[in-house]
C-alpha positions as CSV (number, residue, x, y, z in Angstrom):
1,X,-50.4,-81.9,52.6
2,X,-53.2,-79.9,50.9
3,X,-50.7,-77.3,49.9
4,X,-48.3,-79.9,48.3
5,X,-51.2,-81.4,46.4
6,X,-52.2,-78.0,45.0
7,X,-48.6,-77.2,43.9
8,X,-48.4,-80.6,42.2
9,X,-51.7,-80.1,40.4
10,X,-50.7,-76.6,39.3
11,X,-47.3,-77.8,38.1
12,X,-48.9,-80.6,36.1
13,X,-51.4,-78.2,34.6
14,X,-48.6,-75.9,33.5
15,X,-46.6,-78.8,32.0
16,X,-49.6,-80.2,30.1
17,X,-50.3,-76.7,28.6
18,X,-46.8,-76.4,27.1
19,X,-46.8,-76.8,23.3
20,X,-43.9,-78.2,21.3
21,X,-44.2,-75.4,18.7
22,X,-45.7,-71.9,18.3
23,X,-47.3,-71.3,14.9
24,X,-45.3,-68.1,14.3
25,X,-42.0,-69.8,15.0
26,X,-42.9,-72.8,12.8
27,X,-44.0,-70.5,9.9
28,X,-40.7,-68.7,10.2
29,X,-38.7,-71.9,10.1
30,X,-40.7,-73.5,7.2
31,X,-40.8,-70.3,5.1
32,X,-37.1,-70.6,4.7
33,X,-37.7,-73.8,2.7
34,X,-41.2,-73.3,1.1
35,X,-43.3,-70.3,0.2
36,X,-46.2,-70.4,2.7
37,X,-49.7,-69.0,2.3
38,X,-52.5,-69.2,4.9
39,X,-52.5,-71.6,7.8
40,X,-55.2,-74.2,7.3
41,X,-54.6,-76.0,10.5
42,X,-52.3,-75.8,13.5
43,X,-52.3,-77.8,16.7
44,X,-49.5,-78.2,19.1
45,X,-49.5,-80.0,22.5
46,X,-46.8,-81.1,24.8
47,X,-46.5,-84.4,22.8
48,X,-47.1,-83.5,19.2
49,X,-47.5,-80.8,16.5
50,X,-49.5,-81.0,13.3
51,X,-49.8,-78.1,10.8
52,X,-51.2,-77.6,7.3
53,X,-50.2,-74.6,5.3
54,X,-51.3,-73.5,1.9
55,X,-48.5,-73.2,-0.7
56,X,-48.8,-71.9,-4.2
57,X,-45.5,-73.5,-5.2
58,X,-44.4,-77.0,-4.3
59,X,-40.8,-76.0,-4.8
60,X,-38.6,-76.8,-1.8
61,X,-35.6,-74.5,-1.4
62,X,-32.1,-75.7,-2.0
63,X,-31.4,-74.8,1.7
64,X,-32.5,-78.4,2.3
65,X,-30.2,-80.7,0.4
66,X,-32.0,-83.1,-1.9
67,X,-31.4,-86.8,-1.9
68,X,-32.1,-88.6,-5.2
69,X,-31.7,-92.0,-3.7
70,X,-32.7,-93.6,-0.4
71,X,-29.0,-94.4,0.3
72,X,-28.0,-90.8,-0.2
73,X,-30.8,-89.7,2.1
74,X,-29.7,-92.2,4.8
75,X,-26.1,-90.9,4.7
76,X,-27.4,-87.4,5.1
77,X,-29.6,-88.4,8.1
78,X,-26.7,-90.3,9.6
79,X,-24.8,-86.9,9.6
80,X,-27.8,-85.1,11.2
81,X,-28.6,-83.1,8.1
82,X,-32.2,-82.2,7.0
83,X,-33.0,-84.0,3.8
84,X,-35.7,-83.8,1.1
85,X,-36.2,-87.0,-0.7
86,X,-36.5,-86.5,-4.5
87,X,-36.7,-90.1,-5.5
88,X,-38.8,-90.1,-8.7
89,X,-42.1,-91.9,-8.6
90,X,-42.1,-92.8,-5.0
91,X,-44.6,-91.6,-2.5
92,X,-43.5,-90.6,1.0
93,X,-45.1,-93.8,2.3
94,X,-43.0,-95.9,-0.1
95,X,-39.9,-94.0,0.8
96,X,-40.4,-94.7,4.5
97,X,-40.8,-98.4,3.7
98,X,-37.6,-98.3,1.7
99,X,-35.7,-96.5,4.5
100,X,-36.9,-99.0,7.0
101,X,-35.8,-101.9,4.9
102,X,-32.3,-100.5,4.5
103,X,-31.7,-99.0,7.9
104,X,-34.2,-99.9,10.6
105,X,-33.1,-97.4,13.3
106,X,-33.3,-94.4,10.9
107,X,-36.5,-95.9,9.4
108,X,-38.2,-96.1,12.8
109,X,-37.1,-92.5,13.5
110,X,-38.6,-91.2,10.3
111,X,-41.7,-93.4,10.7
112,X,-42.3,-92.2,14.3
113,X,-41.9,-88.6,13.2
114,X,-44.5,-89.1,10.6
115,X,-46.9,-90.8,13.0
116,X,-46.3,-88.6,16.1
117,X,-48.3,-85.6,14.8
118,X,-51.4,-87.7,13.9
119,X,-52.5,-87.4,17.6
120,X,-52.8,-83.6,17.0
121,X,-54.8,-83.9,13.8
122,X,-58.5,-83.5,13.2
123,X,-60.2,-86.2,11.1
124,X,-60.1,-83.9,8.0
125,X,-56.4,-83.3,8.4
126,X,-55.7,-87.0,8.9
127,X,-57.4,-87.5,5.5
128,X,-55.4,-84.8,3.8
129,X,-52.2,-86.2,5.4
130,X,-53.0,-89.7,4.2
131,X,-53.6,-88.6,0.7
132,X,-50.3,-86.6,0.7
133,X,-48.2,-89.5,2.0
134,X,-49.7,-91.9,-0.6
135,X,-49.2,-89.5,-3.5
136,X,-46.1,-90.2,-5.6
137,X,-45.8,-86.6,-6.6
138,X,-45.5,-85.4,-3.0
139,X,-42.1,-84.6,-1.6
140,X,-41.1,-85.6,1.9
141,X,-38.4,-83.9,4.0
142,X,-37.1,-85.1,7.3
143,X,-35.6,-82.6,9.8
144,X,-33.6,-84.5,12.4
145,X,-33.3,-81.5,14.7
146,X,-36.7,-81.8,16.3
147,X,-37.6,-85.1,14.7
148,X,-40.0,-83.5,12.3
149,X,-41.4,-84.5,8.9
150,X,-42.6,-82.2,6.2
151,X,-44.7,-83.3,3.2
152,X,-45.3,-81.0,0.3
153,X,-48.3,-82.0,-1.8
154,X,-48.4,-80.1,-5.1
155,X,-51.8,-81.4,-6.0
156,X,-53.4,-80.2,-2.8
157,X,-51.2,-77.1,-2.7
158,X,-50.4,-77.9,0.9
159,X,-47.4,-78.4,3.2
160,X,-48.1,-80.8,6.1
161,X,-45.8,-80.7,9.1
162,X,-45.7,-83.3,11.8
163,X,-43.5,-84.0,14.8
164,X,-43.5,-85.5,18.2
165,X,-41.5,-84.9,21.3
166,X,-39.3,-88.0,21.1
């Protein structure tokens, strides 16, 4: 009985120590789309990942197709494509609201991706993230494979990446 309990505790300890992402792997993935500088913050647990990287250029590579309207972006998401929303004058927060009003299932998926990483953030990173998602000059990308959201804030010169394990 004691041996079974020790095995169970050891197994649970190993599972809780597993991270969703490794910083080097995430940097490699994101650097295909955005020129990354130093890592300001990185935290990954079994349930979430949050990262903030410095970026000199807010340009997002054409390797992620842009959507110039919410409807176009929704069509791309329905096909499982990563999409960067380039809908002029709309903050990522406003875009998520628009997505939810047009297509609740996709809207909930995008919203949950954006919220999932908050549990891995420090208070300072939460503040940076909040400013970025409220900024109409920020660009939001959704990566369906992995249920991740990326926000590039040109004013802060930062890329914020969040995802959960859902």
